[in-house]
C-alpha positions, 0 to 999 in steps of 0.5 A: 182214823184215815187221812180221807176222814179229816175235815176242817170241822174235825181239825177245829174240834181237836186239841193241840195234843190230839192233833199232834197224835194224829200227825206224829203218833207212831212216827219213830226210827224204824231201825232199818238200813237202806241204799239211799236217804232222801233228805227233805229241805225246809227253813234253815233251822229245821234243815240243819237239824234234819241234815245232822240227823241224816249225817248220824244215819250215814255214820251208823252205816245205815245208808250208802248215799244221800240225796238232799232235796230242796230248791227254795233259797234261804239266807244262810250265814250271809249267803243265798243257798238252796235248801239242798246246798245248805244241807250238803254243807251241813252234811260235809261239816258233820263228816259225810264225804261229798262223794256220797251226796247228790243234790236236787236243787229244783224241788219246791214242795214235798211232792216235788221232793219225791219227783225230783229226788227220784230223777236224781236217783234214776240218773245216778244209779238207776232204780233197777239197782236200788232196793230201799230208801229212807226218808229223813225229815221232821217227825211232824212232816213224816206221814205225808212224806212217806205217803208221797214217797210211796206214790212217786217212787217205784213200787219195788223200792222199800220205803222207811222213816228216820225222823230228825226230831224225837217224840219229845219234840212235842214240847218244842213245837208247843213253844213255837207260836206258829205250831198250832197253824202248822199242825192244822195245815199238815192235817189238811194237806194229808186229807187233800192229797188223798181226796185228790187221789194223789196218794193212797188213803192211809191210817193216821 
C-alpha cells in the first residue's frame, strides 16, 4: 500500500496491529555507516532514548558527526532546554565528544528538522563533502522522516535509517494511552505530505 492511498476511513477501519505494521513494518537498523547522523528531537523521555541510540551508533564507529535537531523547549532536570541541547547533553554523558556535535536549535517540526539540519551541515561541512546521512529517530517516526529527508537533503546524499526502538517496542506503545491516536496521526501525516506533493509517494 502507498502512503497516498491512506484515508481517514481506512485508518478508522484498521486494528492497532494493522496500523502498527503500516507505520513501522520493515523499519530496522540497516547496518550502514554514514558521514553524519541527523538525530531528531521529541519530548524528553523519547529524546533521551534517541540520543542514547545515536551514542551507540557513534561508539560503533558508524558515524563521524551528529546533528541533534529540535528547537522546542522542554523542562529537563529543572532547566528549560531545546530538544537539541537536551540530546547534546545526553550524547556527552554517553561518551560522545562535544567536538563532533553540531546542534540545530530552530526546527519545530519533522520537515523543519530536515531543512534546519541541512543548513547546519552545509555551513559546517558543505554537502560537496558529504556522501551519506543516517536518520536517528523512533521506529514509529522513521518512514515519514526518511521521506522528508529524501525530499529536503541533496539528491547525491545516501540516506539510511537507525531506529532507536526495536520492533519489540510494539508492547511498549500499546501500553501508552495516547498510542492509538499517535499511530492515527502518523499515518494521516504521511498521506498529507504525499498528497500536498511535499514528498514522493512511497510504499508502506
